[in-house]
N, C-alpha and C positions, 0 to 999 in steps of 0.2 A: 318286387322280386324277392324270393326267399334266399336265405343265406347260401343254401346249397347251389342254387342256380347262379347266384352272384359269383361264388367262388369258382365255379366251372368257367364262367365267362371271363373272370379276371385272369385265370391261368392261361386261357387261350389268347387273351389280349396281350399278356406279357410275352408269350412266345412270338406272336406276330410283331410286337414292338422290337424284340430282339433280332428276329431274322429278316424283317423287311425294312427296318429303319436304322438300327444301330450298327449291326455287323456289316451290312453292305457298304455303309459310308466308309468304314475303316478298311475294308478289303478292296474297295475300288478307288478310293481317293488318297489313301495315306501310304501305300506301298512305294518305297523309293527304289525304282528299278535302275536308276542311274548310279547311285552311290551306295546302295545297300541299306538294308534295314527298313525303317519307316521314316517318312518326313517328320520334321519337328513342329510344323505349324500350318494350320488353315485358320484364317481369321474369321471374324463374325459375319463377314460378307461373302464367305465361301471362297475366298481367294487363297490359293496355295502359295506358301513362302518356301521354296525348295532349298534356300540357303540358311534356313533357321537352324539354330543349335538343336541337338537331340538330347533330351533329358533321360536320365536313368529311370526316373519314376514313370515317365510316359512309356518307355520301352517295356519295363517290367509289368506295367498294367496291361499293355497290349498282350504280352505273353500270358498273363493270367486269364484274360478274357477269352482268347482263342483256345487256350488249353481247356478251360471250363466248358466252352462250347463243344470242343472235340469230345470231352468225356460225356457230355449230355446227349449229343446228337449223332456222334460217330460219323461225321461227314468229312470226307477227305479235304475239301477246300479249307475247312477250319484247321485241320491238322497241319496243312502246308504252311499256313500263316503262323500258327503256334510254333512250329519248328523254325521258321524264319526268325521269329522273335527270340527264341531260345538260343539259336546259333549266334545271332548278332550280340545278344547280351554277353555270352561267354567269350566270344572272340574280340569284342570291341570294348565293352564296359568293364569287364573284370580286369582288375589290375594284377597282372601276372607277377610283378616284382614285389609289391607290398601287400597284396590281398585287398579285399573289399571291392567296391565298384566306384568308378569315377562318377562325379555328380553330373557332368555333361560332356558331350562331344561336339566337335565341329560337324558341319553337314557331311563332310567327307569321311567321318568316322574316326578322326584323330582326336586325342584327348584335348579338352578345352579347360574345364574346371575339374581339377583332380582331387579336391577335398573329399573326405570320407564322411558323408552325412548318414548317420545311423538309420534314419528314415528310409533312404534310398536302398541301403543294403537289405533292410527288412523287406521291402517290396520285391527285390530280386529273389529272396528266399521264398516269398509267397508265390511268385510266379513259377519258379522252378519246381516247387513242391506240387503245384497244380499240374504242371506239365508231366511230372512223374505219375500223378494220379491218373492222367489220361493215357499215358503211353508206356509206363514202366521203363522209361529211358534211364539207364544207370548214370550217364553223364550229368543229367539234370539233378538227380538226387545227390550225387557226390559233390557237385558244385554248391548246392544248397547247404550241405553239411559244412563245407569249407567256409562259406560265408557266415554260417552260424558260429563257427570257431573264431572267425575274425571279430565278430561283434563281442563275443564273450571274452576274448583275450584283450581287446583294446578299449571297447566302449562301455563294458559293464564296470561301474564304479562301486567299490566296496568301501564302507566307512573305515577310516584308519584306526578307529577305537574299537577294541574287541567288545562284543556285546552290544554295540550301538548300531542301529539300523537306519539312522537319519540319512546317511549318505549313499545308501544302496539304490542304484538305479542305472539307467542307460544314458550316458553323456550324449548330448545333441550332435556334436560334430568334432572332427579332428582333422589334422592336415593329412596329406597323402600318405606320409610315413607314420601316421598315428600319434603325432605330437599335439599338444594343446594349440588351439586356434582362437584368435581374438574374436572373430565374428562367427558365431555358431548358428545364426539365424537360418531357419528353413526357407524363408522368403522375406521380402522387405516389409511384409505385413505383420511379421512375427517379432517378438521380443528376443533380445540376445540373452537367452537363459540357458543354464546348465542342463536342467531337466525340463521336459515339456510333456503335457498330456498327449499331444498329437503323436509324437514319436513313440511313446510307450504304448499307445493304442495299436499302432501298426506293427510294432515288434510283437505284441500279444497276438495279433492277427496272423503274422507270419509264423510264429512258433506253434500256434494252433494247427495250421495247415501242415507244417513239417512234422509235428508229432502225430497227426492223423495218419500220415503215410508210414512213418517209422514204426508205428504200432504193428503194422502188418508185414514188415520186412523181417525175414528170418535170416539174418546174417550176423555171425559172431563179431565181426569187426566193427559193427555199428551199435552194438548193445550198449556200450558206455555212452555214446552220443544220445541214444534214445532216452536213457535215464537222465542225462543232463538237460535235454530239452524239456522233459517232464518237470524236473525240478525248477527250471527257470520260468516255465509257464505258471507254475504255482506261485513263484515269487512275484511275477507280474500281476496276478490277480490280487495278491496281498498288497502290492503297491497301490493299485486302484482303490481297494477297499479302505486302506488306512492312510494314504498320502494324497491321492488325487481327488477322491470324492469328498465333498464338503457336506457333512451331515446337517449343517444348519440351513442349507439352501436346497439340497437335493441335486445340485449341479456338480459337474466336474470343474475343478480349477485348472488353469491353463499353463502358467509359467512359474518356475521355481528356481531357487538358488541351490547350491550343492547340499544344503541341509534340509531341502524340501520346504523351505519357507516360501509361500506364494508372494509374487510381486505385485499382484493387483486382485481385484474382485471380478474381473471380466469372465463371462461365460459364453458357451457356444452350444445352443440347443441342438444343432445338427450333430455335433459330436456326442452330446448326451444320448440321443436316441440311437446313434450308431454304436456307441459303447454298450448300451443296454442289451443289444442282441449279440454283439461280438463277445462280451463277457459270458453270456449264457452259452454261446457256441463253444468257448474254451472249456467251460465246465462240462459240457456234454462230451467233448472229446476225451476229457479226463475221466468221464463216466461218473461224475459227481455233479449234482445240480443244485442242491438246496442252498449251498453257501452263498451263491450270488443272486438268488432269486429276489430277495428283498432289495438288494442294491439295484438290480435291473429295473424293478418296478418303480422305485423312487426316481431313477433317472428318466424313465418314460413319462412319469407324471410331471417332473420338473420341465421336461422339454416341450410338453404339450402346448403351452401358451406361446412360447417363443418360436416354435418351428413354423407356425403358420404366418408369422411375420417376416420370415425369411423369403428371399426370392431366388436364391441360387439353386441350380439344378441338383447338386449333390445332396443338399439338405432334404429335398422332397423325395429323392430316391431312397435315402436312408430312413425317412419317416415311414414310407410304405412298408419296408421290411421290418422295421422296429415295431410298428404297431400290429402288423400281422403276427409277429413273434409273440407279443403280449396277448393277443387274442387267442392264439393257440395254447398258451399257458393258462390263461383265465378267460374262458369264452364269454367275455363281457362285450356286448355289441358296440359299446362306446369305442373300443379299440378298433373294431372293424370299420366303424364310421370314420375314425381319424385316418386310417389307411386309405379308405375310399376317397376322402376329401383331398388327400395328397395326390393320389392317382389322377383324379379329375383335373387338378391344377396342372399336373405334368402334361396331360393330353391336350388341354385347352390352351396352355400358355407357353410351355417350354419346348415341345417337340417341333422340329422343323419338318413338317409333313411333305414339303416339296423336295428339299435337297438332302434330307436325312440328318441323323443325330439330333442333339438338343442344343438350344441356346444356353449361354452361360447363366442368364438370369432374366428377370422381367423388370423393366423400368417402372418408375412410379405411375406413368401414364398407361401402363398395361401393355406396352409394346415390347417386343424382344430386345434384349441388350445385344447389339451388334458390335459394340466397342471392344468386347472381350472375345477371346478365341472360341471357335467351334471345336478345334483340336489344337493342343499345344502342350507346353511344359506342365501345366496343371489341369488341362482339360483332356481327360483320357476316357477310354471306353471301360470304365471300372465301376463307378457307383451305379450308373444306369444299367449296364449289362448285368451286374451282380444282382441288382434288384429283380430284373426279369428272371434270372436263373434261380434265385431264391424262391420266387413265386411258383415257378414251374416245378421245382423239387418239393416244396412244402405243400402245395395244394393239389 
């Protein structure tokens, strides 16, 4: 099959995956009609846990997913769910007293964990900006701007020494009222670090989407915000190029102290390939591309060997997008082959063709991992739906 025919088929397959497998699962199985918003968990055996806590990241990613689907397909059922997620985020997760968003809620929508995790606030911005892209809803945009102000006021750490840049970055977490917190970890799998690659990657992603919409908003009262978002987006690209990227290996480093000293040599190929295309997206929104092209290519090359050893759903979703992105930049069939291999693995091993959505991962014996969630605190309709949407838009 020639490249042109393959690309046409891949685009059609991505739309079918999105609209017949992923979105129906979330629209029919995860809407909490009793207590509002969306349920917090369906396990790997497709069993609903209606009393599970509701995470800010999950809700924000649901918001992004159905907002992007609304923008792409203009279908009312998607807009209804996007609006449900937007309303629930604003009325339940946003902390009206101190700003930011709560990390988690009880199933009934009352606050559970009230810490301010920069990662979660970034995803709220990301989702709200996408909702504005789809609907031009002013409440979504103004809430995203307020959350941007919260991050910049409280979580952006500037070196105390004039002229020194070592301490510039986004602190991992703070208490509800923005005070230092002893345990800053994003999850129990992460290190307790002041700065992390993962949080900076998703602040970059959020600010890219926010700046994308602000560029086209003609309002005098947000002109200053537009300039600040642009400045901080450039700062984030600089942090990746000069702090997080390891030129000796081509990988991103993961955990750092307040002076950006890495705590170990661990790497994450999935994040390498995800960052490769998100950095290029940020530069495209800034209408400047050349600065990160070499960085992006090195990350894609470094991720190549490790990505196919991964078994988690999100790594493969990001590999498809990342290598399609590289192929579009440099039409080397090797990149198209890598994207194709990742896609085939997804279809053959990760997709639940009977019940919808994808399994968390594949076990060493080749069977689906049912011990981890199908939907939950960290299993969201984001990496896989975004993969499909990127393919539909790019191809």
